[in-house]
N, C-alpha and C positions, 0 to 999 in steps of 0.2 A: 514921380510918374502916376497919372490917373487911369483907372481902370472900373470896367463897368461888368459885375457878375450877373448871368441873366441863367435862369429867367428868375426875375424879382419874386422872390418868396420870402415873405418875412418869418414864417417858421424856421426856414433853412438858415436867413440871415442869422436869425438869432443862436442857432444853432453853432455855425460858424464864429461866433465873437463871444459867446461863452457868458458863462453869469458874471456881471461886472463887467464884461469886455476882457475877460482872464484869457482867452485864448489871443486875442489880439496883443493883448500886454507880453504872453510870451514870445510872441513874435517879435516883439519890438525889443525886447530885452536882449535875444538872443541875437538878433542880426544887427542891433544898433541902427534901426529906422524908425520914423515915425510915421503911424498910420492913422489917417482920420478916415472916417464915412460918413455918409448921408443915406441911409437907405441901402441901396447895393452899389452906388458909387464910391469907390474908396480912392485916396489919394496917399501916395507913399514916397517918403523923403528920406534921403542918405546917399552912402556910397552907393556908386553904380552898381558894383558887384551883388551889394547887399540887398539894396532893391529890386535888382532880378529877383534873387533868390527867395523874395519876399512875397514878389507877384507870381511865382509859380508855385508858393506852396499856399496861396490865399485861394488860387484854381484849383489847386489838387483836392484841398480841403473842402472846396465849397462844392466840389463834384462828388467829394464822400458824402455829403449833408444830405445826398438823395436818399442813401439807403443806410446811413451809419448815424448814431449819436454820438458826437466828438467830446471827448473828454481832456482834462490837460494832461493826461499820461500820452494820448492817441495824436495830440499835436506837438508833443516834446519828439515821438516817434518819427512824424512828417519832419520836423526841423532836421532831424538827422539826416534824411535823405535829401532834403532841399538846399540846406547851407552845405555846400558840398566843394573841398578844395580841388582844384585841378588833379588827375589822377593820369599818369603814364595809360597811353593806349586806350582810354576812355572803357574801363571795364563795366560800365553801367550792366550790358546784357550778358557776357561770358561769365560773369562772376556770380551769376544766379546758381544755387546749389539744389539739385534735386534727388531727395531722398526718399525710401518706401512711404513714410508718413506725412510729407510735407515738402512744400518747395521753400527754400531760404534763402531770400534776398538782402545780402550784406546793407546796412545803412551806412551812408555818408562815405565821404571821400577814402579815408584810411581803412575801414573795412574791406572794402571793395579792391583797393590796393594790396592789401592783406591776402585775400582770398583769391587774386589774380595773379600774386607771386607765388602760390605753392605749387604748380603745375610745372614751373620753368626754373623752378630752384629744387636743388638737392637737400638742402636744410634751410628751413625759415623760422625768423624768431618774432613772435608777437610780445611785445612789451608794451605795458602802460596799467593803469590803475584797473579796479575792480568794475565790472559792469562793462567793459568796452567790447565782449563779445570773442574775444581772444579763444577761450578754450573750446567755448560753442562751436565756432565756425570752423575751429580746426578738426573738430569732431564729426561736424557735418560735412565737410571735405573726404574725411576718411572713411565716412559711409557711402559716398557716394563712388570714390575711388574702388572700394571693395564689391560693390553691386554691378560697376562696370566693368569688372574683372581685371582693372588698371594695377590692383595689388591682389596676393592670395589672403592676406592678414592683417589685422588691426592690433596693434602692441601700445597699451596706454600705461603709461609709468606716472609714479608720481613720489616725492621724497618722504617719508615718513615722520616729517616734523611739521608741527602745527602749534602756531602760537603759545610756545612755551612748553607744550607738554610731551610726555613722553609715553612710549609705547608701552613701557613696561608696568605704568600706573593703570592701564586701562583694562577691564575684565576679561576673561575668555581667553581661547588659543590665539595663536598668531595669525589665523584668517579673519576671527572675529575681532582682533586689534586693528588688523589694519582697514577691513572696509569701510569704516567710517571715513577716514581718509579719501576713497576712493570714490566715495558716494556722488559729488558732483558727476565723473564721468560717466557713470550708471545711469544718471537720470537723463543725460544728454541722449545717451545710446537709447533708452526706452521712450523716449520722445520720437525719435526719429526711424527706428525700427520696429517698436512693439517690444513689450515684455518677453513675449512667449520666443520671438525669434532671437533675440539678443542672448536667453540663456540658452539655446541650442547651441548658437554659435560660440559660445564660452565652452560649453561643453567638448565642442569639438575641436578646440582650440584656435579657431579661425579668429575670435577675438581674445586676447589677452590683458586682463587686466591686473598690475603687479608694482608693487614698490619698486624703487630704482635700484635697490641693490640685488634685485632679482634678474637685474641685466647683465651683471658681471660676466666675463667669460664666455658671452655669446656673440653671434655675427648674425645680424638681423638682416636677410636679403627678403626681398619681393615682398615689401611689407610697409605699412603705412604704421610710423610711429610717432607718438605725441609725448612729449616730455611736460606735465604741469606743473606749476607751483615752483619753477624751477630757481628761483631767486633763493629758496631752500635748500639749493644745492652746494656742497663744498666745490673748490676749484678741481679737486681730482675728481671728484664723482662725476662732474658735467663732463669734462675729457673722455671718463672712461665709457658716458651715453654715447656720445658724438662721435668714438672711433667706434662704437659697434656697426654701425650703418654697413650694409652691403648693397650688391647690386638690385636695382630694381627698386629700391626703396626711398622713401621719401621720410624726412623729418620736421616736426614742427614741435619748437620750445617754445612754451608761453610762461609768462612769470612777471611779477611787479616788482620792481626793486626800491620801492617803500614798504613794502611790508616782510622784511626778512626777518626771520624766526628763530635762526641758529643762534648756537648758545655762544654767550661771552663775546670776545671779538672774532668769531669766525668769520671769515671772508666770504661773502657770495660769489658762486660760480657763475653766475649770470652776468654780475658786474664785469666780472673780470674777462667772460669770452666777447662781451660787446666791445671791450678794444683790443683785444687778440685778433678776432676773426671778422673783423666789420670791413675789410679791403679786399676779400678772396670772394673769386667768382664762383656761382651756384652755392652762396649763400645769402640771403637775405633779410632783412632788418625791417621792423614796423615799428614805430613808435605811436603809442596810441594816447590821446590827452584827456583831461577830465571832460573836454566837449564833444570826446566821441562816447561817452556813456549813455547807455541806450535803457538802464534800468530806470525807477522812479527818478523823476527830475531833482528829488532831494541829495541821492547820492551823488548826483555831478556836482551839486554845492558843497557838499561835504568835501568831496577829492579836492576843487579847486580851493577850500578853502585851508586844506593842509598842504597843496603846492605851495599856497602863497605863506604859507607860517613857514615851510622848510626852506624857500626862496629868502627868506628876511623882508 
């Protein structure tokens, strides 16, 4: 397919292509296409759907060069938006999340499907490698639900197990020991609501951030509940957590089954529920892949390399 980008502007074209054509090379590698250009005329060859995605990316990126300096990272994020798999109901517009501090747009087909599934189900699982936006998007949806008064509180939980370390070896009292494990959840909330508002909502127990063990014996109604790092739950723990859900509540469970830090040969509760709950109405599973990583491009390559090694 041949396209002509207008207006013909050498500075913008250089910005689009990048140093030594690195931006074009990124598109070629990601979309499995071949891109040639002379000035503002581009020729793209490859599979039809991939060529269409490449044309869309080139046009959007060229439009952005009018006001923005492209970088390899920005090109990577553009590719997440343009090389999308078909998603049910075309969630492009409905999946945009509005929070107090920013508007968050899911990138790529799986992120859009994930966000679109949350209001339609009682329990949603987001499973996949680091950097795919599982927890960040879940927190964003929780904040939006709270601010639009769809729920009256947010509850964020995490198992206190990380990379082989144990709480007993950390300095300080229980609160000081637990806080480092919950820091990613605080960071996401601060970004979306601001530090002062988050602290006030925590004081009023409108937002509760706690280790998973604190959920035992409770029924959680009219709440948006997130369990993060669920691969580090035992089968008994995740069953306990999932049976806490009450009326008017939404539960989102996130985790990466390739990074289980449980001691010895303890089975991951997340792996088990993927088998047990997969066919229940009202429960949705979104499986993210390395191609959905939206961090630095090298993260995607690292995840892909590990996947390849594990699959032989």
